N, C-alpha and C positions, 0 to 999 in steps of 0.2 A: 130259342128255347133251350137248345142243346147246350149253347154256350152258358146260358144262366144256370142250368142244372150242374154243369161241370164246375162253375165257379163256387156254387153253394156247396157242392161236394167237397171241393178243395178246402173251403173254409172250415167245414166241419172236421175234416181230417187234421188241419192245423190246430184247431181248438183242442181236439182230442189229445194230440201230442203234447201241447202245452200243458193241459190239466194233468196229463199223466206224469210229466216231469216235475210237478209241484209236489214237494213232500207233504205227506198227510199229517203234519204236526198237530193240527187241531183235533183230529180224530184220535191221535196217539195219546195226547196228554190226558192224564186222569184228573187234573186240578185246574180250576177255573182261573187261578191267579198265577199260573206258571206258563210263561212263554218260551218258545224254543230258543230265544236269544239269551235266556238267563244262563249265567256261567255254570250253574249246576244242574241244568236240565237233565242231562243224561244220567247223573248220579241219582237224582231224585226218582227218575223213571225206573232205574235199576233197583233202588231201594224198595220202591213200591211192588215191583214184580217179584222181588225176592223176599217179600213180607218182612223186610227189616223195620219199616215204619209205615203208618197209615196217614191219611189226611184227616181233615175235619169234616164233621157232618154236613157242613154247608158247601162241600166240594172243594175247598181250598187247601193249600198246603202250608201257607204262611212261611215261606223259606227264610225270612229275616227275623222271625220270632226267636227270642232268646231261649236257650235250653237250660233247664235246671240240672243240678248235680244228679239227682235221682233219675231224671229223664235220660241224660247221657249214659249213666251206668247201666240202666235197663237196656237201652238200644245196643250198647257195646257188648255186654255180657250175654244177652239173649241171641246175639248174632252168631255166638259160638257154643253156648251151653243151653240145655233145657233146664229150667229152674221151676220147681214145684212152688207155685204160688197159691195153692189151695188152703194153706194154714191160716188161722186167724191172724189178723195184723192190726197194729195200731197206726202204721203208716203204710200207704199203698205199696211201697217198694221195699218193705221189711225183709222179704226173702232175698231180694237182690243184694241189699246191704249185708246180710248174714253171709251170703256166698263171698262177697268182696272181703269182708273182714277175715273170713277163714283163709283167704288167699293173700292176705297182708297187703291189699291195695291201698295206696295212699289217699285215703278218703278221710275228711275231718269230722264228719257228722255221723259216725256210727251211733253215738249216744245222744248227741245234740240233734234230735229230730227236726227242730225248727230250722236248721240250716240246710236241710236236704232240698228244699224247694227254692233256694236262691239260685241265681244264674251262675253257671260254671265258666271259669276263664279258660282260655286256650292253653295256658300254661298247665293247668290242672289236668287237662285232657292229655297233654304230652307226658305228664308224670304217670297217669294211669296206664297209657299205652305202653310206656317203657317198662312199667311194672309187670304188666301182662306178657311181655316178651322174656321175663325172667331175669330182669336187671333192676337194680335199685339206684336210680339217678333222679335228681331233682333240679328244678329251675332250668337254667341255660343248658346244662348238660342233657337233660331230658329232651328239650327242644332240638338241640344238635343231633341227638340220636334219631329223631324222626326225620330230619333233613337228610342225614347220611344214608338212611335206608329207603329213601324215596317215598315215605309215608305222607309227606306234605312238600309243597313247593313254597310254603310261606303264604302270607296274605298279601304283602306288598313287595316281597322278594325273597329268594331262597337263602336267607340268613337268619340268625337268631333274632336280630332286631326286626327284620322283615316279617318274621312269623307273627309278631304282634301278640306276645303271650298274655298281656294284661287285658286284651279285648275279650268280651263276652262271646261265647259260642252261639252260633245261630243254627237253626234246624237244617239249613242247606249245608253248612260246614259240617255238622255232625254226620250226615249221610255220606258226604264226600270223603270224610275220614274212614268210614267203614268200608266204602268201595275201594279206597286206596290200599287199605290193609289187606283186603282180600286179593286184589290184583297183584300186590307185591309179594304174595306167598305166605302171608300170616294165616295159617289155616287152623290154629289153635291158640288158646290163652293158657299162660302158665302161672303158677304161684309167684308171687314176688318174694325174693329172699329176705331174711331178716337183716336188720342193721341198715344204716344209711350211708351213702357216699357223700362227701362234701360237695355242695353245689357251687356254682360259680362265684358266689360270694365268700366261699370258705366256710360257710355255715352248714351244719348237718341237718338243719331244720328250716327249710324254706316254707313260708307260710305260717299259719297260726301256731304259736309257741305251745309246747307241752307245759303242763303245770309245773314240772320239775325245774324248767328253765326260769321260772319266776324267781328262784333263789339267786339268780344272777341278773338276767334281763339285759345284759349288755353285749350279747353275742352280735357278730357282724350284721350290717344292714341287709334286709331282703331286697329283692329287685324292686318291689313295690315301694318300699321305704325310700330307696335311692331315688327313684322316679319322682316321688312326691317332693323330697328335699331339693332335687335338681330343678323342678318346675318353680318352686317358691324363689329360690336363689336366682334363677335366670330371669324371673319376673322383676325382682328387685334390681338386678343388673341393667335391665331395659330402662328403669327409672333412674339410673345413675347412682343406685345405692350399693353399698358394700354387701357381700354375701354373708349370711349368718353362719357362724361356726356350728357344726353338728355335734352337740353335747351328748356324751354317753349317759349322763345322769338324766338329762331331760328326755332322752329316748327311752331309758328304762321306765320313767314315769308314764310316758305316752303308751308304751306297750302294756304296763299293768292296767292302764285305763281301758285299752282296747280289749284286753282279756276279760276284764270285769264286765264291760258292756255286752260283749259277744256271748259269754257264758252265763252271766248272772242277770243280765238285762239292766235297764235304767229304772230306778225307783219310780213307783207310780205317783199320780196326783200332778201337782204343779212342778214337779222336779224336771229340770232340763238335762241336756246331754252332759253338763259339767258335774252331774251327781255321781256318787259312788255307793255301791252296796256295802254294808257292814260285813267285814271279813277278819279273820285272825291276822292277816298280813297287812291291813290297812284300816284306817278309820273310815266309816261310811258317813254319808249325809246327803241331804236334799239341797241342791242348788237351785234357787228360784230366780225368776227374771229381775227381782228388785235387788239382788246381790247381797242380801242380808246375811248370807253365810259365805261371804267371799273368802274367809280364812280357810275353808275347806280346800280351796284351790291354792291359795298362796303358800300354805304350809306343806302341801303334798311332796314337793321335791326333797325337803329335809326328812320327811317321814319315810319315803320310799327308799332313800339312799342312806338311812340310819345316820342322818346328820352330817354326812361327808360333803354334800353340797349345801352351802350355807344360805344361799339366797332364796328369794321367793319365786314362784312359778306362775305363769299366766297362760291360759289355754284357749285354743280355738277348736271346735268339734264339728263333725259332719257325719250325717247318717243318710244311707240310701236304702230303699225297701228291698232291693235285690243284692247289690254289691257295690261297695264304695270303691271308686277308682281314683287315682291321683289327679287326673285332669278334671273330673267332675267336682271333686272336693275343692280344688283351687278355684274353679269357675264359680262355685257356690259361695266361697268365702269373699271373692272379689265383689259379688253383688251386695254384700252386707258391710255397711260402713264400719261397724264395730270390729268385725273380724279383719277387714281390710286394713284398718289402722294398725293393728298389731303386725301384720305381715310387712307393711312398709315402714313401720316404726314412727308413726305420725303422732304429733302432740306429746302426751304424757308417756308414750312408748318410745321415745327417741333414744333412750339409753339401752334398749334391747340389743344384745350382741350374740346370744346363743339360742339355739332351738333343738328340740328333739322331735322326731316323728314316728308315728306308728300308723299302719293302715292294714286292716284285715276284716274280712266278713262285711258287715254292714257299716262299719265305723272307720273314721279317720280322725286322729287327734295329733295336734301339734302343740308343743309346750315351749314357751319363751322365757328367757331369764336375762338378767344383767350381769351376773357374776361369772368369773372364770370357773371352769369345771376342773376340780382336782382329779377327777377320774378319767379325764382325757376327751378326745374327739374322734369322730369318724371322718373319713374322707369320702366324698361322693364317688 
C-alpha cells in the first residue's frame, strides 16, 4: 500500500511539473484562428493588448485577410495620433484622409473615394512610412529605406526584391509593421516634405500618373509596368518567340486608358473594358463584344500620339475588384484564347512586333502594334 501511494504521488508530481512547463498559449490567445506557431503571433497579441487593432465579432483575427488603403492608414496614423472622427463623413475614414492630406502623405485617393477600399500594396506602405519619417522617397528607394532602418526584413529576404513590393498587405503584416516601427524607435510621425525625389526608375511619379503627366505620358516605366512587360516577354521566350519591343507610343496609349478607366470608369451597358469615356483629350465610345466599333481601338494610337505613330493598335485588358497585379493579369489573359493569341502572336497577329503596357489600380492594359515606333522604346 505504501509503495502504491508513493508511486501515485510521484506520478502526480511528474504530471504537475509537465503541465506547469507547457506554455499556456491557448489561454493567452484572444483569437480562435491564431495559433502560437503563426509567424506573427507575438505581433498580433501585442497589437491587441496595445489597442492597435481588434479582432472580428466571431472571435477570429483573419491574419491573411488583405488590408485596404483606408484600413492601413487608420491603423498607422491612429497608432501615433488621436484623430477626431466625430464629424459627419461621406466615407468612414474621411478624417484620417484629411489628416494624411494635410501632412502630404503619398496617398492616391484623397478625392477618388472609391479607391480607398481597394487593397494596399506593400510598396505603398513603404512610401507612406518613409513619408511619415519626414522623407520623400518612392518605389525601390522607399523600400530600401525600410530595410536600412530595420523596419522590415522583407517577405522572402532582406532585399528590395525580397520585400515583395507588389504583394498586397495582410492584417498580420500590417500589425507587424506597426510593432517594428515602435520597437525601432519611431515614436512619432512627421509631415512629408513637398516635392518628390526620383524613384529607382528615374521617374518622379511612381504609381498612378497625375493629370498633368497626360500631356506627355512617356515617362519611364514604373516597377509594375516593368514587371508586366517582363512577364509577357519571358512567357514568349519560353515558347521560343522573340520579345516584343516596348513602344513608348503604345505605352502612352495604355496609360491614358488606365487613367480613363480608374478615374472616369468604364461606360455602362454592354460596353466592355475596351471602351473609353468621352473627354477633351480623346474620343470616347462603347466597345461591344461584337466588335462593331473596332475602329475605336484601331485608331487610338494615332489619336493619342497626334499622328506620330502611324499604325493601328490592338488591346488586351484586365480588371480586378481590389487591385490588378502583373502576375494575375497575365494568368487571366493566358486563360482566354483571344487575349492569349495576341500575347503569342498567333494567326492574324503574327506580324505584331511592339507593345505598350500600363497597370494601376484595378486595371491593366497592353497595346500591340506592327509598326516601328518613331517615338522610341523603353528597356525592361
